[in-house]
C-alpha positions in Angstrom: -261.1 -97.5 -82.1 -259.0 -94.3 -81.3 -255.7 -95.6 -79.4 -254.4 -93.4 -76.5 -250.7 -92.8 -77.1 -250.0 -92.7 -73.5 -251.4 -95.8 -72.8 -249.6 -97.3 -75.6 -246.2 -95.7 -74.1 -247.1 -97.2 -70.8 -247.6 -100.5 -72.2 -244.2 -100.4 -74.0 -242.4 -99.4 -70.8 -244.1 -102.4 -69.0 -242.9 -104.9 -71.9 -239.4 -103.3 -71.4 -239.3 -103.8 -67.9 -240.8 -107.4 -68.0 -238.1 -108.7 -70.3 -235.2 -106.8 -68.7 -232.1 -108.9 -68.6 -228.9 -107.7 -66.9 -230.6 -104.8 -66.0 -229.7 -103.1 -69.1 -231.1 -105.1 -72.1 -234.3 -106.1 -73.0 -235.4 -109.3 -75.2 -237.9 -107.5 -77.2 -237.8 -105.3 -80.0 -239.7 -102.0 -79.5 -240.7 -99.4 -82.4 -238.0 -97.1 -82.7 -240.3 -94.1 -83.0 -241.8 -94.8 -79.2 -238.0 -95.4 -78.0 -237.2 -91.8 -79.5 -240.2 -90.2 -77.7 -238.9 -91.6 -74.3 -235.5 -90.6 -75.1 -236.9 -87.0 -75.7 -239.0 -86.9 -72.6 -235.9 -87.9 -70.7 -233.5 -85.2 -72.1 -236.4 -82.8 -71.3 -236.6 -83.9 -67.7 -232.8 -83.8 -67.4 -232.6 -80.1 -68.7 -235.4 -79.0 -66.1 -233.4 -80.7 -62.9 -230.0 -79.5 -64.1 
């Protein structure tokens, strides 16, 4: 079975949101490679809108 990377990222975001505490901390540990992908996308989006 082949995994869809976009679906995996969406699931990770859902887990982060569901475990959010104090609006800035999550109770679950997430794979750092996935977190870095989100950061890269955010950086790219900020450059577009700047």
